N, CA, C and O atoms as a DFTB+ gen file, in Angstrom:
440 C
 N C O
     1  1      -6.960     121.176      22.662
     2  2      -5.942     121.173      21.551
     3  2      -5.093     119.993      21.926
     4  3      -4.642     119.941      23.070
     5  1      -4.825     119.004      21.024
     6  2      -3.906     117.829      21.291
     7  2      -2.528     118.262      21.163
     8  3      -2.209     119.332      20.646
     9  1      -1.666     117.360      21.672
    10  2      -0.199     117.654      21.680
    11  2       0.357     117.859      20.265
    12  3       1.299     118.613      20.020
    13  1      -0.304     117.124      19.348
    14  2       0.126     117.309      17.982
    15  2      -0.298     118.637      17.391
    16  3       0.468     119.253      16.650
    17  1      -1.382     119.046      17.673
    18  2      -1.898     120.412      17.257
    19  2      -0.993     121.551      17.927
    20  3      -0.746     122.579      17.296
    21  1      -0.551     121.360      19.103
    22  2       0.248     122.341      19.761
    23  2       1.772     122.277      19.166
    24  3       2.411     123.314      18.983
    25  1       2.258     121.092      18.902
    26  2       3.537     121.133      18.344
    27  2       3.438     121.619      16.861
    28  3       4.405     122.240      16.418
    29  1       2.400     121.404      16.085
    30  2       2.325     121.972      14.760
    31  2       2.317     123.440      14.814
    32  3       2.985     124.142      14.054
    33  1       1.468     123.922      15.823
    34  2       1.318     125.346      16.018
    35  2       2.657     126.055      16.432
    36  3       2.968     127.152      15.967
    37  1       3.396     125.398      17.291
    38  2       4.732     125.862      17.547
    39  2       5.681     125.920      16.453
    40  3       6.394     126.912      16.300
    41  1       5.734     124.836      15.626
    42  2       6.546     124.901      14.455
    43  2       6.215     126.044      13.496
    44  3       7.061     126.750      12.946
    45  1       4.894     126.148      13.358
    46  2       4.437     127.347      12.386
    47  2       4.824     128.786      13.000
    48  3       5.197     129.701      12.266
    49  1       4.725     128.907      14.224
    50  2       4.991     130.093      14.869
    51  2       6.550     130.424      14.687
    52  3       6.950     131.543      14.365
    53  1       7.393     129.311      14.933
    54  2       8.745     129.523      14.721
    55  2       9.115     129.976      13.290
    56  3       9.863     130.936      13.107
    57  1       8.596     129.290      12.325
    58  2       8.746     129.579      10.983
    59  2       8.199     130.973      10.550
    60  3       8.804     131.623       9.698
    61  1       7.099     131.419      11.111
    62  2       6.632     132.722      10.928
    63  2       7.623     133.859      11.469
    64  3       7.814     134.907      10.851
    65  1       8.205     133.555      12.633
    66  2       9.084     134.575      13.297
    67  2      10.324     134.569      12.613
    68  3      10.983     135.608      12.660
    69  1      10.788     133.555      11.957
    70  2      12.102     133.581      11.126
    71  2      11.804     134.062       9.786
    72  3      12.733     134.219       8.994
    73  1      10.544     134.326       9.435
    74  2      10.285     134.832       8.106
    75  2      10.168     133.924       6.873
    76  3      10.034     134.321       5.715
    77  1      10.244     132.508       7.334
    78  2      10.158     131.463       6.311
    79  2       8.790     131.372       5.636
    80  3       8.684     130.663       4.635
    81  1       7.703     132.059       6.128
    82  2       6.375     131.910       5.548
    83  2       6.075     133.140       4.721
    84  3       4.939     133.375       4.309
    85  1       7.168     133.957       4.476
    86  2       6.950     135.199       3.609
    87  2       7.350     134.829       2.234
    88  3       8.174     133.947       1.996
    89  1       6.668     135.616       1.233
    90  2       7.082     135.437      -0.170
    91  2       6.879     134.026      -0.825
    92  3       7.485     133.635      -1.823
    93  1       6.025     133.382      -0.185
    94  2       5.547     132.005      -0.848
    95  2       4.687     132.174      -2.061
    96  3       4.011     133.194      -2.203
    97  1       4.692     131.150      -2.987
    98  2       3.788     131.150      -4.049
    99  2       2.334     131.296      -3.646
   100  3       1.890     130.464      -2.855
   101  1       1.588     132.203      -4.074
   102  2       0.204     132.399      -3.718
   103  2      -0.147     133.090      -2.489
   104  3      -1.297     133.161      -2.057
   105  1       0.989     133.651      -1.882
   106  2       0.681     134.501      -0.628
   107  2      -0.093     135.741      -0.808
   108  3       0.234     136.638      -1.585
   109  1      -1.150     135.747      -0.041
   110  2      -2.124     136.893      -0.069
   111  2      -3.247     136.690      -1.019
   112  3      -4.069     137.578      -1.241
   113  1      -3.284     135.433      -1.623
   114  2      -4.330     135.072      -2.563
   115  2      -5.300     134.070      -1.867
   116  3      -4.857     133.313      -1.003
   117  1      -6.553     134.050      -2.209
   118  2      -7.488     133.099      -1.622
   119  2      -7.100     131.714      -1.922
   120  3      -6.454     131.452      -2.937
   121  1      -7.479     130.794      -1.057
   122  2      -7.180     129.380      -1.353
   123  2      -8.055     128.950      -2.518
   124  3      -9.167     129.462      -2.656
   125  1      -7.610     128.049      -3.345
   126  2      -8.486     127.567      -4.488
   127  2      -9.573     126.812      -4.028
   128  3      -9.448     126.171      -2.985
   129  1     -10.755     126.798      -4.741
   130  2     -11.934     126.182      -4.428
   131  2     -11.802     124.734      -4.741
   132  3     -11.643     124.349      -5.899
   133  1     -11.872     123.835      -3.606
   134  2     -11.698     122.459      -3.737
   135  2     -12.895     121.719      -3.407
   136  3     -12.802     120.588      -2.930
   137  1     -14.146     122.333      -3.651
   138  2     -15.310     121.647      -3.327
   139  2     -15.515     120.484      -4.213
   140  3     -16.151     119.529      -3.765
   141  1     -15.030     120.450      -5.477
   142  2     -15.114     119.319      -6.322
   143  2     -14.407     117.987      -5.775
   144  3     -14.743     116.852      -6.111
   145  1     -13.453     118.278      -4.948
   146  2     -12.754     117.213      -4.387
   147  2     -13.274     116.756      -2.994
   148  3     -12.525     116.229      -2.171
   149  1     -14.521     116.972      -2.786
   150  2     -15.263     116.621      -1.515
   151  2     -15.205     115.237      -1.261
   152  3     -15.190     114.837      -0.097
   153  1     -15.167     114.352      -2.347
   154  2     -15.208     112.923      -2.068
   155  2     -13.718     112.271      -2.135
   156  3     -13.516     111.059      -2.213
   157  1     -12.825     113.158      -2.097
   158  2     -11.314     112.534      -2.088
   159  2     -10.802     112.897      -0.672
   160  3     -10.998     113.978      -0.117
   161  1     -10.103     111.819      -0.153
   162  2      -9.632     112.018       1.217
   163  2      -8.458     113.018       1.123
   164  3      -7.902     113.195       0.039
   165  1      -8.065     113.684       2.254
   166  2      -6.995     114.665       2.334
   167  2      -5.707     114.070       1.863
   168  3      -4.954     114.786       1.203
   169  1      -5.350     112.753       2.149
   170  2      -4.183     112.263       1.734
   171  2      -4.124     112.155       0.140
   172  3      -3.104     112.438      -0.487
   173  1      -5.245     111.745      -0.429
   174  2      -5.322     111.598      -1.862
   175  2      -5.192     112.948      -2.546
   176  3      -4.551     113.117      -3.583
   177  1      -5.850     113.899      -1.886
   178  2      -5.800     115.348      -2.413
   179  2      -4.395     115.840      -2.522
   180  3      -4.002     116.483      -3.496
   181  1      -3.591     115.502      -1.425
   182  2      -2.194     116.044      -1.334
   183  2      -1.407     115.352      -2.513
   184  3      -0.623     115.947      -3.253
   185  1      -1.717     114.038      -2.583
   186  2      -0.940     113.247      -3.706
   187  2      -1.258     113.805      -5.056
   188  3      -0.376     114.050      -5.880
   189  1      -2.599     114.013      -5.282
   190  2      -2.880     114.693      -6.604
   191  2      -2.363     116.047      -6.745
   192  3      -2.005     116.383      -7.874
   193  1      -2.258     116.912      -5.751
   194  2      -1.754     118.254      -5.872
   195  2      -0.248     118.083      -6.151
   196  3       0.222     118.796      -7.037
   197  1       0.522     117.273      -5.541
   198  2       1.943     117.119      -5.864
   199  2       2.173     116.649      -7.261
   200  3       3.040     117.164      -7.968
   201  1       1.390     115.655      -7.674
   202  2       1.575     115.270      -9.100
   203  2       1.060     116.454     -10.136
   204  3       1.612     116.558     -11.232
   205  1       0.228     117.142      -9.841
   206  2      -0.367     118.277     -10.599
   207  2       0.835     119.359     -10.786
   208  3       1.131     119.815     -11.890
   209  1       1.499     119.717      -9.563
   210  2       2.393     120.707      -9.648
   211  2       3.735     120.157     -10.394
   212  3       4.568     120.916     -10.890
   213  1       3.831     118.769     -10.407
   214  2       5.053     118.333     -11.078
   215  2       4.588     118.019     -12.612
   216  3       5.407     117.506     -13.374
   217  1       3.409     118.297     -13.014
   218  2       3.046     118.151     -14.439
   219  2       2.709     116.718     -14.739
   220  3       2.690     116.355     -15.915
   221  1       2.447     115.891     -13.788
   222  2       2.178     114.558     -13.999
   223  2       0.641     114.214     -13.654
   224  3       0.096     114.632     -12.632
   225  1       0.061     113.483     -14.525
   226  2      -1.345     113.127     -14.419
   227  2      -1.410     111.660     -13.979
   228  3      -0.679     110.839     -14.533
   229  1      -2.254     111.299     -13.009
   230  2      -2.449     109.886     -12.657
   231  2      -3.163     109.187     -13.786
   232  3      -3.938     109.813     -14.509
   233  1      -2.916     107.884     -13.956
   234  2      -3.409     107.194     -15.005
   235  2      -4.999     107.188     -15.131
   236  3      -5.586     107.170     -16.213
   237  1      -5.641     107.208     -13.839
   238  2      -7.066     107.362     -13.867
   239  2      -7.657     108.575     -14.401
   240  3      -8.757     108.604     -14.953
   241  1      -6.831     109.664     -14.205
   242  2      -7.329     110.963     -14.759
   243  2      -7.131     110.935     -16.290
   244  3      -7.991     111.428     -17.021
   245  1      -6.002     110.362     -16.794
   246  2      -5.674     110.303     -18.231
   247  2      -6.878     109.506     -18.916
   248  3      -7.354     109.861     -19.994
   249  1      -7.316     108.428     -18.218
   250  2      -8.439     107.497     -18.716
   251  2      -9.674     108.251     -18.683
   252  3     -10.446     108.169     -19.639
   253  1      -9.954     109.015     -17.631
   254  2     -11.186     109.758     -17.545
   255  2     -11.294     110.792     -18.640
   256  3     -12.374     110.921     -19.216
   257  1     -10.301     111.507     -18.956
   258  2     -10.267     112.487     -20.095
   259  2     -10.337     111.749     -21.461
   260  3     -10.944     112.256     -22.404
   261  1      -9.727     110.581     -21.556
   262  2     -10.032     109.805     -22.806
   263  2     -11.444     109.326     -23.010
   264  3     -12.001     109.353     -24.108
   265  1     -12.046     108.846     -21.796
   266  2     -13.505     108.461     -21.979
   267  2     -14.338     109.632     -22.396
   268  3     -15.209     109.491     -23.254
   269  1     -14.096     110.823     -21.802
   270  2     -14.813     112.014     -22.115
   271  2     -14.695     112.340     -23.645
   272  3     -15.665     112.635     -24.342
   273  1     -13.479     112.261     -24.065
   274  2     -13.183     112.576     -25.430
   275  2     -14.005     111.589     -26.385
   276  3     -14.649     112.002     -27.349
   277  1     -13.924     110.341     -26.045
   278  2     -14.606     109.280     -26.747
   279  2     -16.212     109.335     -26.766
   280  3     -16.857     108.936     -27.736
   281  1     -16.762     109.833     -25.679
   282  2     -18.154     110.081     -25.588
   283  2     -18.545     111.171     -26.399
   284  3     -19.607     111.124     -27.022
   285  1     -17.684     112.284     -26.460
   286  2     -18.030     113.376     -27.244
   287  2     -17.937     113.042     -28.842
   288  3     -18.651     113.620     -29.662
   289  1     -17.136     112.208     -29.133
   290  2     -16.887     111.604     -30.445
   291  2     -18.165     110.743     -30.823
   292  3     -18.694     110.798     -31.934
   293  1     -18.569     110.005     -29.863
   294  2     -19.747     109.118     -30.056
   295  2     -20.999     109.874     -30.495
   296  3     -21.799     109.414     -31.311
   297  1     -21.119     111.092     -29.886
   298  2     -22.260     111.858     -30.268
   299  2     -22.263     112.343     -31.670
   300  3     -23.296     112.729     -32.216
   301  1     -21.104     112.323     -32.250
   302  2     -21.134     112.803     -33.752
   303  2     -21.318     111.621     -34.728
   304  3     -21.534     111.891     -35.909
   305  1     -21.250     110.361     -34.341
   306  2     -21.377     109.232     -35.163
   307  2     -22.892     108.874     -35.481
   308  3     -23.726     108.884     -34.576
   309  1     -23.202     108.580     -36.699
   310  2     -24.484     108.181     -37.163
   311  2     -24.568     106.713     -37.514
   312  3     -25.642     106.122     -37.405
   313  1     -23.513     106.126     -37.915
   314  2     -23.522     104.740     -38.465
   315  2     -23.691     103.720     -37.182
   316  3     -22.879     103.716     -36.257
   317  1     -24.689     102.970     -37.228
   318  2     -24.826     102.056     -36.151
   319  2     -23.611     101.170     -35.731
   320  3     -23.365     100.968     -34.542
   321  1     -22.838     100.636     -36.770
   322  2     -21.807      99.693     -36.491
   323  2     -20.619     100.626     -35.965
   324  3     -19.830     100.143     -35.153
   325  1     -20.471     101.880     -36.379
   326  2     -19.439     102.727     -35.811
   327  2     -19.759     103.088     -34.371
   328  3     -18.859     103.113     -33.532
   329  1     -20.946     103.350     -34.084
   330  2     -21.482     103.683     -32.821
   331  2     -21.274     102.451     -31.842
   332  3     -20.899     102.656     -30.688
   333  1     -21.505     101.251     -32.281
   334  2     -21.414     100.062     -31.434
   335  2     -20.005      99.917     -31.186
   336  3     -19.641      99.625     -30.047
   337  1     -19.136     100.090     -32.142
   338  2     -17.624      99.846     -31.833
   339  2     -16.973     100.955     -30.953
   340  3     -16.013     100.705     -30.223
   341  1     -17.564     102.250     -31.058
   342  2     -17.108     103.263     -30.270
   343  2     -17.688     103.046     -28.741
   344  3     -17.035     103.442     -27.775
   345  1     -18.841     102.452     -28.607
   346  2     -19.440     102.166     -27.233
   347  2     -18.543     101.122     -26.663
   348  3     -18.215     101.252     -25.484
   349  1     -18.088     100.069     -27.370
   350  2     -17.209      99.062     -26.774
   351  2     -15.894      99.665     -26.339
   352  3     -15.400      99.357     -25.255
   353  1     -15.270     100.596     -27.241
   354  2     -14.198     101.200     -26.786
   355  2     -14.184     102.122     -25.546
   356  3     -13.224     102.177     -24.777
   357  1     -15.363     102.871     -25.402
   358  2     -15.742     103.594     -24.227
   359  2     -15.835     102.645     -22.985
   360  3     -15.312     102.942     -21.911
   361  1     -16.486     101.560     -23.182
   362  2     -16.600     100.675     -22.034
   363  2     -15.281     100.085     -21.534
   364  3     -15.072      99.875     -20.339
   365  1     -14.359      99.815     -22.558
   366  2     -13.024      99.322     -22.198
   367  2     -12.225     100.475     -21.364
   368  3     -11.641     100.229     -20.309
   369  1     -12.269     101.657     -21.920
   370  2     -11.609     102.786     -21.272
   371  2     -12.162     102.985     -19.711
   372  3     -11.413     103.088     -18.739
   373  1     -13.375     103.015     -19.667
   374  2     -14.023     103.232     -18.365
   375  2     -13.735     102.037     -17.434
   376  3     -13.674     102.248     -16.223
   377  1     -13.552     100.776     -17.930
   378  2     -13.291      99.730     -17.021
   379  2     -11.721      99.874     -16.633
   380  3     -11.390      99.714     -15.458
   381  1     -10.870     100.142     -17.514
   382  2      -9.647     100.414     -17.085
   383  2      -9.400     101.657     -16.064
   384  3      -8.505     101.666     -15.218
   385  1     -10.380     102.752     -16.289
   386  2     -10.220     103.833     -15.414
   387  2     -10.681     103.296     -13.825
   388  3     -10.103     103.609     -12.784
   389  1     -11.720     102.522     -13.936
   390  2     -12.250     102.007     -12.580
   391  2     -11.212     100.934     -11.975
   392  3     -11.187     100.738     -10.760
   393  1     -10.373     100.259     -12.837
   394  2      -9.450      99.390     -12.209
   395  2      -8.255     100.369     -11.638
   396  3      -7.708     100.046     -10.584
   397  1      -7.889     101.443     -12.257
   398  2      -6.881     102.253     -11.817
   399  2      -7.263     103.042     -10.433
   400  3      -6.445     103.286      -9.547
   401  1      -8.496     103.357     -10.406
   402  2      -8.994     103.959      -9.166
   403  2      -9.075     102.952      -8.085
   404  3      -8.779     103.320      -6.948
   405  1      -9.433     101.748      -8.289
   406  2      -9.394     100.757      -7.260
   407  2      -8.002     100.277      -6.807
   408  3      -7.795      99.857      -5.669
   409  1      -7.041     100.365      -7.782
   410  2      -5.721      99.964      -7.372
   411  2      -5.169     101.062      -6.509
   412  3      -4.463     100.785      -5.540
   413  1      -5.486     102.377      -6.851
   414  2      -4.985     103.485      -5.944
   415  2      -5.543     103.303      -4.558
   416  3      -4.855     103.404      -3.542
   417  1      -6.895     103.017      -4.573
   418  2      -7.519     103.006      -3.246
   419  2      -6.882     101.835      -2.373
   420  3      -6.553     101.988      -1.196
   421  1      -6.748     100.659      -3.081
   422  2      -6.121      99.587      -2.284
   423  2      -4.667      99.929      -1.835
   424  3      -4.274      99.601      -0.715
   425  1      -3.875     100.593      -2.720
   426  2      -2.608     100.893      -2.345
   427  2      -2.636     101.856      -1.128
   428  3      -1.819     101.685      -0.223
   429  1      -3.452     102.758      -1.077
   430  2      -3.472     103.831       0.052
   431  2      -4.134     103.125       1.414
   432  3      -4.007     103.617       2.535
   433  1      -4.780     102.029       1.165
   434  2      -5.353     101.249       2.441
   435  2      -4.312     100.590       3.072
   436  3      -4.320     100.490       4.299
   437  1      -3.259     100.046       2.285
   438  2      -2.313      99.117       2.923
   439  2      -1.081      99.893       3.384
   440  3      -0.158      99.306       3.947
């Protein structure tokens, strides 16, 4: 066990003895299933969780939802010209989503 692990354990034990870890939100409930986040780093997962608890969605998530909505709408279109225009709109939203994801990754690397 590293010195950092020992220090973290000591701090948790102190909090437990003082009763600071009782009555917390979700106490006694199983941890949420996070297998869908397997490709997200722990740091990114924490950031996403903090934003979700604050009711804020990252731009890339908003764009992902918009792309899904447009794809569902595309399935209902029959006019070739309307389908072509919708596909161009989907491509634009997906490109902006990819740019937002890349910007986040670069920000976290620096």
